[in-house]
C-alpha positions as CSV (number, residue, x, y, z in Angstrom):
1,M,0.0,0.0,0.0
2,N,1.5,3.4,-1.0
3,T,1.8,6.3,1.4
4,I,-1.3,8.1,0.2
5,A,-3.5,5.0,0.3
6,L,-2.2,4.3,3.8
7,A,-3.0,7.8,5.0
8,K,-6.6,7.5,3.6
9,S,-7.0,4.1,5.3
10,N,-5.8,5.6,8.6
11,F,-8.3,8.5,8.3
12,E,-11.2,6.0,7.7
13,Q,-10.1,4.0,10.7
14,E,-9.9,7.1,12.9
15,Y,-13.4,8.0,11.7
16,R,-14.8,4.7,12.8
17,Q,-13.1,4.9,16.2
18,K,-14.6,8.3,16.9
19,L,-18.1,7.5,15.6
20,C,-20.7,7.4,18.4
21,S,-24.4,8.1,19.0
22,A,-25.6,11.6,20.0
23,A,-26.4,10.3,23.5
24,E,-22.9,9.0,23.9
25,A,-21.4,12.3,22.7
26,A,-23.6,14.3,25.1
27,T,-22.0,12.4,28.1
28,I,-18.8,14.4,27.7
29,V,-20.6,17.5,28.9
30,K,-20.0,18.1,32.6
31,S,-21.6,20.6,35.1
32,G,-20.0,24.0,34.7
33,D,-18.9,23.4,31.1
34,H,-19.0,26.2,28.5
35,L,-20.3,25.1,25.1
36,C,-20.2,26.8,21.8
37,F,-22.4,26.0,18.7
38,P,-22.5,27.7,15.3
39,L,-25.4,29.8,14.1
40,G,-28.3,28.6,12.0
41,V,-28.0,25.3,10.1
42,G,-24.5,24.7,11.6
43,E,-26.2,23.9,14.9
44,P,-25.7,20.2,15.6
45,T,-29.3,19.3,16.3
46,L,-28.9,15.7,17.4
47,F,-26.2,16.7,19.9
48,V,-28.3,19.6,21.2
49,K,-31.4,17.3,21.7
50,A,-29.3,14.7,23.5
51,L,-27.8,17.4,25.7
52,A,-31.2,18.8,26.5
53,A,-32.4,15.2,27.4
54,R,-29.9,15.0,30.2
55,K,-30.2,18.6,31.4
56,R,-31.4,17.6,34.9
57,E,-28.2,15.7,35.4
58,L,-26.2,19.0,34.9
59,E,-25.8,22.3,36.7
60,G,-24.4,25.5,35.4
61,V,-23.7,24.6,31.8
62,V,-23.4,27.6,29.6
63,V,-24.1,27.6,25.9
64,N,-22.7,30.5,23.8
65,Q,-24.3,30.8,20.4
66,Q,-25.7,33.1,17.7
67,H,-29.1,32.7,16.0
68,H,-30.4,29.4,17.4
69,L,-32.8,27.0,15.6
70,C,-33.3,24.3,18.3
71,P,-35.8,25.2,21.0
72,D,-35.0,22.3,23.3
73,Y,-33.5,24.2,26.3
74,F,-35.1,27.6,26.0
75,T,-37.5,27.1,29.0
76,E,-37.6,28.6,32.4
77,D,-36.9,25.3,34.1
78,S,-33.8,24.8,32.0
79,T,-32.0,27.8,33.4
80,P,-30.3,26.3,36.5
81,H,-29.1,23.4,34.3
82,I,-28.3,24.9,30.9
83,K,-28.1,28.7,30.5
84,V,-27.8,30.3,27.1
85,N,-25.9,33.4,26.2
86,A,-27.4,34.5,22.9
87,W,-25.2,36.7,20.7
88,F,-28.1,37.3,18.4
89,T,-31.7,36.2,19.2
90,S,-33.9,34.3,16.9
91,H,-37.5,33.2,17.0
92,V,-36.4,30.3,19.2
93,S,-34.4,32.3,21.8
94,R,-36.3,35.6,21.8
95,E,-38.8,34.9,24.5
96,A,-36.2,33.4,26.8
97,V,-34.0,36.5,26.5
98,Q,-36.9,38.9,27.0
99,K,-38.0,37.0,30.1
100,G,-34.6,36.6,31.6
101,W,-34.3,32.8,31.2
102,A,-31.4,33.4,28.8
103,D,-28.9,36.3,28.5
104,F,-27.9,38.5,25.6
105,V,-24.3,39.4,24.7
106,P,-23.9,42.7,22.7
107,N,-21.3,42.3,19.9
108,H,-20.2,43.2,16.4
109,F,-20.3,40.0,14.5
110,H,-16.8,40.4,13.1
111,E,-15.4,40.5,16.7
112,V,-16.9,37.2,17.9
113,P,-13.8,35.1,17.1
114,K,-11.7,37.6,19.0
115,L,-14.1,37.5,21.9
116,L,-13.9,33.7,21.9
117,R,-10.1,33.9,22.0
118,E,-9.9,36.5,24.7
119,Y,-13.0,36.3,26.9
120,W,-15.1,33.2,26.6
121,P,-14.0,29.7,27.6
122,V,-14.9,26.8,25.4
123,D,-14.9,23.3,26.9
124,V,-17.0,21.7,24.1
125,A,-17.6,22.8,20.6
126,G,-20.1,21.2,18.3
127,T,-20.9,21.8,14.7
128,V,-22.5,20.3,11.5
129,V,-20.0,19.4,8.9
130,S,-20.1,17.9,5.4
131,P,-18.8,14.3,5.0
132,M,-15.1,13.7,5.3
133,D,-13.0,13.7,2.1
134,E,-10.2,11.3,1.3
135,Y,-7.6,13.6,3.0
136,G,-9.4,13.6,6.3
137,Y,-11.1,17.0,6.0
138,F,-14.7,18.0,6.8
139,T,-16.0,21.5,5.8
140,C,-18.0,23.8,8.0
141,S,-20.5,23.9,5.1
142,L,-23.1,26.6,5.5
143,S,-22.0,28.1,8.9
144,V,-18.4,29.2,9.0
145,G,-18.7,32.4,11.1
146,Y,-16.9,31.8,14.4
147,T,-17.0,27.9,14.1
148,M,-13.3,27.3,13.4
149,E,-12.2,29.6,16.3
150,A,-14.5,27.7,18.7
151,V,-13.1,24.3,17.4
152,K,-9.5,25.6,17.8
153,K,-10.2,26.7,21.4
154,A,-12.3,23.8,22.6
155,E,-11.1,21.0,24.9
156,K,-13.5,18.6,23.1
157,V,-14.9,18.8,19.6
158,V,-18.1,17.1,18.4
159,V,-19.0,17.1,14.7
160,Q,-22.4,16.1,13.3
161,V,-21.7,14.7,9.8
162,N,-24.7,15.2,7.4
163,P,-24.6,14.1,3.8
164,H,-27.1,16.9,3.0
165,A,-24.6,19.5,4.1
166,P,-22.9,20.9,1.0
167,R,-19.1,20.7,0.7
168,T,-18.0,24.3,0.5
169,H,-14.8,26.0,-0.7
170,G,-12.8,28.6,1.2
171,N,-11.2,28.8,4.6
172,C,-13.7,26.4,6.3
173,H,-12.0,23.1,6.8
174,I,-11.7,20.9,10.0
175,H,-9.4,17.9,10.0
176,I,-10.4,14.6,11.7
177,S,-7.3,15.0,13.9
178,E,-9.1,18.0,15.5
179,V,-12.2,16.0,16.3
180,D,-13.0,13.9,19.4
181,H,-16.5,12.5,18.6
182,I,-18.4,12.0,15.4
183,I,-22.2,11.8,15.1
184,E,-23.9,10.9,11.9
185,C,-27.2,12.6,11.0
186,H,-29.3,12.0,7.9
187,E,-32.0,14.5,8.5
188,P,-32.5,17.2,5.8
189,L,-31.1,20.6,6.8
190,K,-33.6,23.2,8.0
191,E,-34.8,25.4,5.2
192,L,-36.1,28.9,5.5
193,E,-38.9,29.9,3.2
194,I,-38.1,32.8,0.8
195,P,-40.0,35.8,2.2
196,K,-42.8,37.2,0.1
197,I,-42.3,40.7,-1.3
198,S,-44.8,43.3,-0.2
199,P,-45.6,46.3,-2.4
200,V,-43.7,48.5,0.1
201,E,-40.7,46.3,-0.2
202,E,-40.9,46.2,-3.9
203,A,-40.9,50.1,-4.0
204,I,-37.8,50.2,-1.7
205,G,-36.1,47.6,-3.9
206,G,-36.7,49.7,-6.9
207,Y,-35.1,52.8,-5.4
208,L,-32.1,50.7,-4.3
209,A,-31.7,49.1,-7.8
210,E,-31.3,52.6,-9.2
211,M,-28.5,53.3,-6.8
212,V,-26.5,50.2,-7.7
213,P,-24.3,50.7,-10.8
214,D,-22.8,47.9,-12.8
215,G,-19.6,46.5,-11.2
216,S,-20.8,47.1,-7.6
217,C,-19.9,44.6,-4.9
218,L,-23.0,43.6,-2.9
219,Q,-23.8,42.8,0.7
220,L,-27.4,41.8,1.3
221,G,-29.3,40.8,4.4
222,W,-32.3,38.6,4.9
223,G,-36.0,39.4,4.2
224,G,-38.4,40.8,1.6
225,I,-36.4,43.9,0.8
226,P,-33.2,42.1,-0.1
227,N,-35.3,39.7,-2.3
228,A,-36.9,42.7,-4.0
229,V,-33.5,44.2,-4.6
230,T,-32.1,41.0,-6.1
231,R,-35.1,40.7,-8.4
232,A,-34.6,44.3,-9.5
233,L,-30.9,43.7,-10.2
234,L,-31.2,40.8,-12.6
235,S,-30.4,42.9,-15.6
236,K,-27.2,44.5,-14.1
237,K,-23.7,43.5,-15.2
238,D,-20.5,42.5,-13.5
239,L,-21.8,42.6,-10.0
240,G,-19.7,41.1,-7.2
241,V,-20.7,39.6,-3.9
242,H,-18.9,40.0,-0.5
243,T,-21.6,39.4,2.0
244,E,-22.2,38.0,5.5
245,L,-25.2,35.9,4.3
246,M,-25.4,33.8,1.1
247,S,-29.1,33.6,0.1
248,D,-31.4,32.3,-2.7
249,G,-31.5,35.8,-4.2
250,I,-27.8,35.8,-4.8
251,V,-28.2,32.4,-6.5
252,D,-30.7,34.1,-8.9
253,L,-28.2,36.8,-9.7
254,M,-25.4,34.4,-10.4
255,L,-27.6,32.2,-12.6
256,A,-28.8,35.3,-14.5
257,G,-25.2,36.3,-15.1
258,A,-25.7,39.6,-13.2
259,V,-23.1,38.5,-10.6
260,N,-19.8,37.2,-12.0
261,N,-17.4,38.9,-9.5
262,S,-15.2,40.0,-12.5
263,R,-14.5,43.5,-11.1
264,K,-13.9,42.7,-7.5
265,T,-10.7,44.2,-6.0
266,I,-10.0,41.1,-3.9
267,H,-11.1,37.5,-4.5
268,R,-11.9,38.3,-8.1
269,G,-14.2,35.7,-9.7
270,K,-15.4,34.5,-6.3
271,A,-18.5,35.3,-4.2
272,L,-17.6,35.4,-0.5
273,A,-19.9,34.8,2.6
274,T,-19.6,33.5,6.1
275,F,-22.9,31.7,6.5
276,A,-26.0,30.7,4.4
277,L,-29.7,30.5,5.1
278,G,-32.4,29.6,2.6
279,T,-33.7,26.6,0.7
280,K,-32.4,23.3,-0.6
281,R,-31.9,24.9,-3.9
282,L,-29.3,27.3,-2.3
283,F,-27.6,24.4,-0.5
284,D,-27.4,22.4,-3.7
285,F,-26.0,25.3,-5.6
286,M,-23.2,25.8,-3.1
287,H,-22.2,22.2,-3.0
288,E,-18.6,22.0,-4.4
289,N,-19.2,25.3,-6.3
290,P,-15.7,26.8,-6.8
291,M,-17.2,30.2,-7.5
292,I,-18.5,30.5,-3.9
293,E,-16.1,30.7,-0.9
294,M,-17.0,30.6,2.8
295,H,-14.6,32.3,5.2
296,P,-14.6,33.1,8.9
297,V,-16.5,36.2,10.0
298,D,-13.5,38.0,11.3
299,Y,-12.3,38.2,7.7
300,V,-15.6,38.6,5.8
301,N,-17.1,41.2,8.1
302,D,-13.9,43.0,9.0
303,P,-14.6,46.7,8.0
304,A,-10.9,47.1,6.9
305,V,-11.3,44.1,4.5
306,I,-14.7,45.4,3.2
307,G,-13.2,48.8,2.8
308,S,-10.4,47.5,0.6
309,I,-13.0,46.5,-2.0
310,D,-14.1,49.2,-4.5
311,N,-17.8,50.1,-5.0
312,V,-19.2,48.1,-2.1
313,V,-23.0,48.5,-1.7
314,A,-24.3,47.3,1.7
315,I,-28.0,46.9,2.2
316,N,-29.5,46.2,5.6
317,A,-32.8,46.8,7.4
318,T,-33.8,48.6,10.5
319,I,-36.8,49.0,12.9
320,Q,-36.6,52.7,13.7
321,V,-34.6,55.7,12.7
322,D,-34.5,59.0,14.6
323,L,-34.1,62.4,13.0
324,L,-30.4,62.4,13.6
325,G,-30.0,59.1,11.8
326,Q,-29.5,56.8,14.7
327,C,-30.9,53.3,13.8
328,C,-32.4,50.8,16.1
329,S,-32.4,47.5,14.2
330,E,-32.5,45.0,17.0
331,S,-35.0,45.9,19.8
332,F,-38.4,47.2,20.5
333,G,-37.6,49.6,23.3
334,H,-35.7,47.5,25.9
335,L,-37.0,44.2,24.5
336,Q,-34.3,42.4,22.5
337,W,-35.5,41.2,19.2
338,S,-32.4,40.2,17.3
339,G,-28.9,41.6,17.4
340,T,-26.4,43.9,15.8
341,G,-25.1,41.1,13.5
342,G,-22.9,42.5,10.8
343,Q,-25.0,45.7,10.1
344,A,-22.5,48.1,11.6
345,D,-19.5,46.1,10.2
346,F,-20.8,46.6,6.7
347,A,-21.9,50.2,7.2
348,R,-18.4,51.1,8.3
349,G,-16.8,49.0,5.6
350,A,-18.9,50.5,2.8
351,N,-18.0,54.0,4.1
352,R,-14.3,53.1,3.8
353,S,-14.8,51.6,0.3
354,R,-13.8,53.7,-2.7
355,G,-17.1,54.4,-4.4
356,G,-18.9,52.5,-1.6
357,K,-22.5,53.1,-0.4
358,A,-24.4,51.9,2.7
359,F,-28.2,51.8,2.8
360,I,-30.4,51.3,5.8
361,T,-34.0,50.3,4.7
362,T,-37.3,50.5,6.5
363,A,-41.0,50.7,5.7
364,S,-42.1,54.2,6.6
365,T,-44.7,52.9,9.0
366,A,-45.5,49.8,11.2
367,K,-48.5,48.3,12.8
368,N,-50.7,48.8,9.7
369,G,-49.8,52.4,9.4
370,A,-50.4,53.3,13.0
371,I,-46.9,54.3,13.9
372,S,-44.0,56.0,12.0
373,C,-40.7,54.2,11.7
374,I,-39.0,57.6,11.4
375,V,-39.2,59.2,14.8
376,P,-38.0,62.4,16.5
377,T,-36.0,60.3,19.1
378,L,-35.6,56.5,19.5
379,T,-38.0,54.7,21.9
380,A,-36.7,54.8,25.5
381,G,-34.5,51.8,26.0
382,A,-33.9,51.1,22.3
383,S,-30.5,49.9,21.2
384,V,-28.5,52.0,18.7
385,T,-27.4,49.4,16.2
386,T,-25.9,51.7,13.6
387,S,-24.7,55.1,14.9
388,K,-25.4,58.5,13.4
389,N,-21.8,58.6,12.4
390,D,-22.0,55.4,10.3
391,V,-25.3,55.9,8.5
392,D,-25.0,56.8,4.9
393,H,-28.5,56.5,3.3
394,V,-31.9,55.7,4.7
395,V,-34.5,54.3,2.2
396,T,-38.3,54.0,2.6
397,E,-41.0,53.4,0.0
398,F,-41.0,57.2,-0.4
399,G,-37.4,57.6,-1.5
400,V,-33.8,57.9,-0.4
401,A,-32.5,60.2,2.3
402,K,-28.8,61.0,2.1
403,L,-27.4,61.5,5.6
404,R,-23.6,61.1,5.5
405,G,-21.9,64.4,5.3
406,Q,-25.1,66.3,6.1
407,T,-25.8,68.6,9.1
408,A,-28.2,67.7,11.8
409,K,-30.8,70.0,10.2
410,Q,-30.3,68.7,6.7
411,R,-30.6,65.1,8.1
412,A,-33.9,65.9,9.8
413,M,-35.4,67.4,6.6
414,N,-34.1,64.6,4.4
415,L,-35.6,62.0,6.7
416,I,-38.9,63.8,7.0
417,N,-39.1,63.9,3.2
418,V,-39.1,60.1,3.1
419,A,-41.4,59.6,6.1
420,H,-45.0,58.6,5.5
421,P,-47.0,61.8,4.6
422,D,-49.4,61.1,7.5
423,F,-46.6,61.7,9.9
424,R,-44.6,64.5,8.3
425,G,-46.4,67.3,10.1
426,E,-45.8,66.0,13.6
427,L,-42.2,65.2,12.7
428,M,-41.7,68.8,11.5
429,E,-43.2,70.0,14.8
430,A,-40.9,67.8,16.8
431,A,-37.9,68.9,14.7
432,R,-38.7,72.6,15.4
433,R,-38.9,71.9,19.1
434,M,-35.5,70.3,19.0
435,N,-34.1,73.2,16.8
436,R,-33.5,70.7,14.0
437,I,-35.1,72.9,11.3
């Protein structure tokens, strides 16, 4: 047997030795341990469920994670046994954080690997991976983010191998020598339905498409507005992608030829992301696709890296904007709804980019038109996600408000002009009281 064949045989033997059930893997967790799981579909569901099943045997276990999908330990009676520190709340963790059963950790997404290195212990890391290749490597598949940093720091590493997880390119590989326990899972990955586009979102998408010239490099978030934007950009040329989130809308742009990454300043010819959410169509498109690369978030979301790319266009959504341009994109008053994520990372990066533009989008009203999303001051207790110093443009269905480089009075007028007409009068009165017009 030659050297290469022997190495392959050794990897396969090591794989078999480390293979176990989820219940067996969960026994490595001890009271007081700190665990770290990836966001979204990188969450090792079988391991999480097995851990939750033995929660009453444990005390003081801490789970650090962003954007959870498994609800198994988000209950009041779980807290003494397994406590969650959410770096970004999802529909699964939101109630637990708001009621105090779980805690919230403010952060910029690009800094999470550094926080793991310097502040947060990791006794056990678990992640979904694609099947091992002949050289002994798994990939982090759809959730790279902070996963490799957690694996590097952890005392014990559990991987959940899923044949449905696409094998992705980029800086996203874990070698079997780094792994302690292997679980096999054959369940399909969780899909997220493509959000439907409302007339308001379609109008916002139309304004944004006008602001995106050929050759721009895109960052898009999740939701109806990004989907409206991608639909409106299908006829563009030579677009690039350097984004936190890979989505079905970007697949549409690549298949249409609108995105070819031919003018990117770095990683020319490649679309970069740090995680993916969407449908099986997206997952299949990413499988062994050399035109898409997945990299850690401290690279993809680093404002300095983003700023080194020409003509970045960053598009993100918010909940509320005040007349100075402060954006709350993550809470309703003091009630945490999501998190900062990469919004500020990309706003700052786009502002550094030569020819770059950053857009914050919102419908002009909420609650069926009952309240304005452009307000004199943010609701008491609201988090400032993107500061007044980082906001470039704000877009509603009534137009685009340019804020960067504008005075406080100019900002107020520009924002009032894109507010819903029903609220412009009271916004003008409030601006007068604050000497903003």
